N, C-alpha and C positions, 0 to 999 in steps of 0.2 A: 557582515556581508562577505561572502567568498567570491573573489574575482578570478576567473580563469582567463588568463591572457594567452592566446594560442600563438605559438611560434612556428607552427607547422600547419599547412593547409591540407585538408583531405585525408580521411582515413579509409583505406580501401576495404571493401566488403570482405569479411572473412579474416582480416588481419587484426591483430591486437597491437596497437602502437602506443608506447608510453610517451605521451606528449610532454616534452621538456618544459615548454612555456606554461602549460596548465599546472604542472606539478610545482613550478616555481611560484605560481600565484598562491597555491595552497600553503607552501612553506612560508611565504611572506606573512600570511595570516597567522600561522602558528608563532612565527618569530615575534610578531607584534606583542603577543600577550605572555610569552613564556621565556624563561632564561635559557641559556645555551644548553646546559646539562640536561634540564628537563626536556627540552625540545629534542635533543638527540635520543634520549631514552624512549620518548613516545614514538618517534619515527622508526627506531630500530625494532620496537615491539610490534608496530603496525605493519611493517614491511612484509612479513610472511602472509598476513591476511590479504594485503593488497595483491600480492602475487597469486594467491589462491583464487581470488574472485575476479581479477582483472580479465575483462572480455566476457564475463558470465552475465546472464540476465537475472536480475533481482526484481521481483514484483512486490511492491509495497502497497498495502491498503491503509488509507489514512482516514482517521475519524476519532471520535471520543474527545477526551480532554485536550489532546494535542491540536484539535481543530478549534476549540473554543477559546483557548488562551493565546493571546498574541505573542507572548514570549515563547511558548512551546511551539507555536506555528513557525516562528522565525528559526528556532532550533532545528526543526524538521527540514525546512527549506535549505538551511545551511548544510545540513548533513547530506541531503540529496545531491546538492551541487558539488560538494567535496568528493563524494563517492563517484559521481560522474566524471569529475576532473581526473581521477586516478584510474579511470578505465573500466568502471562497472557500467553495464547497460541497465538503466533504471526504467521501470514502468510503474507509474504512480496512479493508483485507482482510489477514487473517493466517493463518499456519500455526502450527507449534509443535513441530517435530521433536524438539529436545532434551527438552522437557517430556514428550512422548509416550514417548521412550526411558526417561526416569526412572521413569515409572509402570509401564511394561512390566517393567522390572527389579524394581521393588518387588513386582509381582504374580507374579514368577517366569516371565515370558514373554520368551523370547529375541528381541530385534529382529532382523529378517531383511531383507536388501536384495538386489535383483536389478538390475544396471546402474544403481545409484544410486537406484532407486525402492523404497519400502517394500513388502515383501510383506505383504498385509493379509488374513488369514483372519478368520473370524467373531469369534473372541475378541479379536483385535487391533483389529478395527473397533469393538468395544464400547469399548475403551480409548481409541481415537482420538476417538470421539464424546464420551466423557466428559471427556477432557482438553481438547480444542479448544473444545467448545461450553460445557461446564459449569465449566471452570476458567480457561483462558487468556483466553477471550472476556470473562468477567465481571470478571476482574482488570483488563483493559484498559479496559473500560467504567467501572469504579470510578475508575481513575486519571484518565481524561479528565474525568469528572464532578467529581472533586476539584479538578482544575486550572481549572475554571470554565466548561467547555462542557457541552453536553447530548449524551451518547452513548447509542445504542440498540444493544443486543447482538442479533445475528442469526446464523443459519447459512444455507447455501444451501438448506436444507430449508424454512425459513420462507417462507410466501407463494409457494411453488414458485419461489423466486428462481432457483435453478439446478436444472435437470433433468439427471441423470447417465445415462450408459450405460456398460456394461463397457468397459474398455480392450481394444484388439485383442490385447494380450498377457495377457489375464485368466487363462489357464491357469497362468501362472507367477506373476502378481502378485496374483491373488485379487480382493478387493473394492477395487481401484483403478479409479477411473472417469474417463472423459472427460466433457466438458460437451456435452450434446446441444442444450440450448436455455436461454435466459435470459429471465426475465420481471421487469423492474425496477419494475413498477408499485407494489410495496410500498415501494420506496425513495423514490419521487418526492416524496410528501408530507413525508418526513423531511428530505431535502436542500433542498426548497423552503423549509422553515422553519429552515434552517441548523442542524439537528441533525446529529450525526456517526454514521452507521451503522458499526458494527464487525462485520465479517462473518467467521465461521469457515469454513474451506475444507472443509466437509462437505456433501454433496449426496445426493439420493435419486432413484431412477428412478420411473417412473409407477406401479409396484407398491409403492412405499414402501421398497424395499431401499436401505439407506444405502451410500454409497461415500466413500472417501478420495480427494479430488481435489487436484491440484496448485494451491497458492495463487497462484503466478504466473499460471497459466492462468485461474484464477477471476477474478483482478483484471483481466486483459486482456479477458476476455469481458464482464465487467461494464462496463468502460470503454467498450467498443464499443456495448453496448446502451444506455448512458446518454448517448451522444454526448459523451463527456468531452473537455475541452480537452487534458488531459494524463494520462498514466499514468506513475507513478514506481515503480520496483522498487528497494527497498533491498537491497544485497548486501554481501558481505564483501571485495570488491575495489574498486579505484579506478574501475573502469568497463571499457570496451573498450580494450585495449592494442594498439598497432601491432606491438610486439614483446612477447610475453607474458613474456619473461624480464627486461624492462626496465620497472620500475614508473613511470619518468619518461616513457614513450612513450604517455601517455593520449591517446586520440582524443576531443576535446571535442565535436565534432559531426560527424554522418555521415548520409547518406540510405540508403534501402533498397537501392539499387543498390550502394552502397559496402559495406554489411555483407554482402551476398550474395557480393561479390567476395572479401572477407576470409575468409568461410567456405570458399569454393572454394580459396583459397590456404593453408588450414590455420592461419590466424592466430587464428581464433575456435574454441576447442575445449572439450571437457568440459562442465561445468555451465553455461558461458556460452551454449552453443548453444540450449538450450530457452528461455533468457531472451530472447535475440535473436529467436528465432522467435516468441515471444509478442508482442514489441514490433512485429514486422513484420506479424503477423496483425491486431493492433489498429489499426495505421495503415491497413491495407488496408480495414478496416471503418469508417473515418471518424474515428478519434481523431487530433487535430491533431498532437501530438508525444508522444514517449515518452522516458523517461530511465532509465538504469541508473546508480544513484549509490552512493557509498561510505557505507554505513551506519555505518562505524567513526568517521566524523567527527562531532563534536558539531554539532548544528544543521544537518545536511546538507540537510534539507528547505528551510530558509530560504535557504541558500546557493544551492540549485538554482532556487528559484522567485523570490526577491527580489533576485538579483544577476546581473550579466553573467558572473561567474566560473563559477558552477555548481559541482556537486559530483560530477561523473562524466561520462558520455557521453549526449548527447541524440541520438536517432534521429528523423529527419524523413521524411515521405513524398517 
């Protein structure tokens, strides 16, 4: 557990304040587990990255193995709280496919998919909203609060954060939506005060009809609307591979031109295509960098943000 003990009240909007009390809480955690020399080395190596990202907005999409394993979930939560403690503005977006399937099965509703996307009729949409907004979201908020940060649970419906429209394939997919527009005004006071918005990937159209929206897409559009420094997608793979049959062929960094070439060559396939497209679209809308990282690694967020090594593939404009 990371505990942030604030020795200073109030962070003025637009200011970046290095909160001494919070940082001491982080240092105490490190000191508990590491010897003095190792601790000093880690802190000295992390400092330039903290300085680089302090005060910047980082949007993290959470899902996959990191969501299914309690140990990995605890690692992600600890990373988020630590990053918030040292002055990063974190926005946390989540889906919850396995949990949705669990509740559909409990209610006797057969999960149905078309080309990897959940077919969402009215009864399924009720379950999706109940699970993502009422269950998964509030559990994540409680875990972050317990770890010492202040999390606020939202969905795309709240404050008209995400306005949805039907998917072009709605005849087959039902209430699966695309994102028509984003209004981040409800988020800005939260992130300016270093609270962590936790956002469930459910949205509504102008008439109030709810839609199931892709969490990667939601995270990417929010990152663009907020002018984020970085978008991070947690996945179940190492990142983008030069040879998808060789896990050692990880591409550490690549630009938009490079990933488009890899897609044309058939090196990026399947579920990685929409993730890469999400990153490319975010970069085109002004996000500085995007990363697809391995959520199976403990503390993958810290590895990606606070080290040169990283934890996956960084895509740049």
